KEDOZA-570517 format. One record per residue (C-alpha): x, y, z; chain; residue in one letter. Coordinates in nm, 3 decimals, padded with zeros to 5 digits, always signed. Layout:
REM KEDOZA-570517
R        xx        yy        zz   chaine   residu
R         X         Y         Z        A        A
...
REM end
This chain:
REM KEDOZA-570517
R        xx        yy        zz   chaine   residu
R   -05.221   -04.505   +04.171        A        M
R   -05.516   -04.699   +04.308        A        A
R   -05.520   -05.075   +04.344        A        I
R   -05.900   -05.093   +04.353        A        F
R   -06.151   -05.013   +04.081        A        S
R   -06.344   -04.687   +04.127        A        K
R   -06.653   -04.896   +04.214        A        T
R   -06.458   -05.081   +04.482        A        C
R   -06.319   -04.756   +04.623        A        E
R   -06.671   -04.617   +04.660        A        Y
R   -06.793   -04.945   +04.810        A        A
R   -06.519   -04.955   +05.074        A        I
R   -06.565   -04.588   +05.164        A        R
R   -06.944   -04.631   +05.178        A        A
R   -06.918   -04.934   +05.406        A        V
R   -06.683   -04.745   +05.639        A        F
R   -06.919   -04.446   +05.640        A        Y
R   -07.221   -04.665   +05.715        A        I
R   -07.027   -04.848   +05.989        A        A
R   -06.933   -04.515   +06.144        A        H
R   -07.297   -04.400   +06.150        A        K
R   -07.421   -04.741   +06.267        A        S
R   -07.192   -04.722   +06.569        A        A
R   -07.398   -04.422   +06.680        A        A
R   -07.720   -04.620   +06.622        A        G
R   -07.808   -04.426   +06.308        A        T
R   -07.935   -04.550   +05.974        A        K
R   -07.812   -04.339   +05.684        A        V
R   -07.963   -04.255   +05.345        A        G
R   -07.797   -04.261   +05.004        A        I
R   -07.779   -03.879   +04.980        A        K
R   -07.591   -03.855   +05.310        A        D
R   -07.354   -04.137   +05.216        A        I
R   -07.284   -03.987   +04.872        A        A
R   -07.209   -03.649   +05.029        A        T
R   -07.004   -03.807   +05.307        A        G
R   -06.777   -03.999   +05.072        A        I
R   -06.787   -03.762   +04.773        A        D
R   -06.953   -04.012   +04.538        A        S
R   -07.212   -03.979   +04.258        A        P
R   -07.548   -04.069   +04.414        A        E
R   -07.693   -04.286   +04.133        A        L
R   -07.370   -04.482   +04.094        A        Y
R   -07.353   -04.532   +04.470        A        L
R   -07.714   -04.656   +04.483        A        A
R   -07.626   -04.950   +04.257        A        K
R   -07.319   -05.031   +04.466        A        I
R   -07.517   -05.023   +04.791        A        L
R   -07.789   -05.242   +04.643        A        Q
R   -07.528   -05.503   +04.553        A        D
R   -07.360   -05.485   +04.894        A        L
R   -07.699   -05.525   +05.060        A        S
R   -07.789   -05.825   +04.842        A        R
R   -07.459   -05.989   +04.937        A        K
R   -07.521   -05.929   +05.309        A        G
R   -07.237   -05.686   +05.377        A        L
R   -07.476   -05.407   +05.475        A        I
R   -07.845   -05.399   +05.564        A        S
R   -08.123   -05.161   +05.472        A        S
R   -08.459   -05.064   +05.612        A        A
R   -08.738   -04.885   +05.430        A        K
R   -08.967   -04.618   +05.566        A        G
R   -08.932   -04.282   +05.739        A        P
R   -08.666   -04.412   +05.980        A        N
R   -08.502   -04.628   +05.713        A        G
R   -08.164   -04.624   +05.556        A        G
R   -07.851   -04.831   +05.546        A        F
R   -07.680   -04.978   +05.849        A        Y
R   -07.435   -05.252   +05.945        A        I
R   -07.506   -05.520   +06.200        A        N
R   -07.251   -05.661   +06.445        A        E
R   -07.173   -05.969   +06.234        A        A
R   -07.094   -05.758   +05.927        A        S
R   -06.875   -05.522   +06.130        A        L
R   -06.650   -05.817   +06.201        A        N
R   -06.614   -05.917   +05.835        A        R
R   -06.280   -05.850   +05.665        A        P
R   -06.233   -05.575   +05.409        A        I
R   -06.137   -05.847   +05.160        A        S
R   -06.507   -05.947   +05.156        A        D
R   -06.599   -05.605   +05.015        A        I
R   -06.329   -05.631   +04.749        A        V
R   -06.441   -05.980   +04.646        A        E
R   -06.809   -05.880   +04.626        A        V
R   -06.734   -05.579   +04.407        A        V
R   -06.425   -05.673   +04.204        A        D
R   -06.400   -06.049   +04.246        A        G
R   -06.079   -06.212   +04.360        A        N
R   -05.856   -06.114   +04.067        A        N
R   -05.659   -05.873   +04.288        A        L
R   -05.566   -06.166   +04.510        A        F
R   -05.505   -06.431   +04.246        A        Y
R   -05.481   -06.263   +03.904        A        G
R   -05.181   -06.194   +03.684        A        C
R   -05.010   -05.853   +03.710        A        A
R   -05.010   -05.830   +03.331        A        L
R   -05.366   -05.961   +03.292        A        G
R   -05.254   -06.280   +03.116        A        L
R   -05.502   -06.568   +03.139        A        K
R   -05.240   -06.837   +03.097        A        Q
R   -05.008   -06.706   +03.372        A        C
R   -04.951   -06.971   +03.640        A        S
R   -04.682   -07.136   +03.850        A        E
R   -04.606   -07.361   +03.552        A        I
R   -04.626   -07.084   +03.289        A        N
R   -04.532   -06.761   +03.474        A        P
R   -04.534   -06.412   +03.324        A        C
R   -04.222   -06.193   +03.369        A        P
R   -04.367   -06.034   +03.686        A        L
R   -04.522   -06.351   +03.833        A        H
R   -04.296   -06.411   +04.134        A        E
R   -04.266   -06.047   +04.241        A        Q
R   -04.640   -05.980   +04.201        A        F
R   -04.729   -06.304   +04.378        A        K
R   -04.559   -06.172   +04.693        A        A
R   -04.734   -05.834   +04.665        A        I
R   -05.074   -06.000   +04.604        A        R
R   -05.021   -06.216   +04.908        A        S
R   -04.939   -05.915   +05.129        A        Q
R   -05.244   -05.721   +05.005        A        I
R   -05.471   -06.022   +05.059        A        H
R   -05.333   -06.077   +05.409        A        E
R   -05.377   -05.710   +05.500        A        L
R   -05.737   -05.693   +05.376        A        L
R   -05.824   -06.035   +05.515        A        D
R   -05.692   -05.949   +05.862        A        N
R   -05.850   -05.604   +05.884        A        T
R   -06.216   -05.588   +05.977        A        T
R   -06.466   -05.321   +05.881        A        I
R   -06.495   -05.234   +06.249        A        N
R   -06.118   -05.187   +06.271        A        G
R   -06.149   -04.835   +06.129        A        F
R   -06.442   -04.711   +06.337        A        N
R   -06.240   -04.577   +06.629        A        E
R   -06.012   -04.375   +06.401        A        E
R   -06.314   -04.240   +06.209        A        L
R   -06.491   -04.143   +06.531        A        M
R   -06.182   -03.962   +06.655        A        N
R   -06.147   -03.776   +06.325        A        G
R   -05.811   -03.938   +06.249        A        L
R   -05.926   -04.075   +05.912        A        L
R   -06.117   -03.921   +05.622        A        S
R   -06.351   -04.079   +05.366        A        L
R   -06.351   -03.784   +05.125        A        R
R   -06.090   -03.695   +04.868        A        K
REM end
């Protein structure tokens, strides 16, 4: 079971892939990213455009163009990717999707899910994009299913 939407999964994997290539000083095109993370190219193009607009990744046009990540973005937390793509519902929303769920009017899962949400938010907020580069470079992690 995934905790992220399919769009968010592709976004996170794409950012990691781009970060990995950027560490070697390479800009990477959509076709290479799609192949590298096993994603549909057209769907990925829309995701990358949004991530670029929000400043998580950068792009350059021309023969030596492609996507890359600068040093400042490498130090951003993974939670930034999640919030850009899926919003902050994972971190603050109700487990049952109820709009009226709150501390005052809790759903049956409120307290248990609140603790889980908090742990997920802390994990993603304290883990930077760059935190995975060493493992990717050493072949310890995979971005393909």
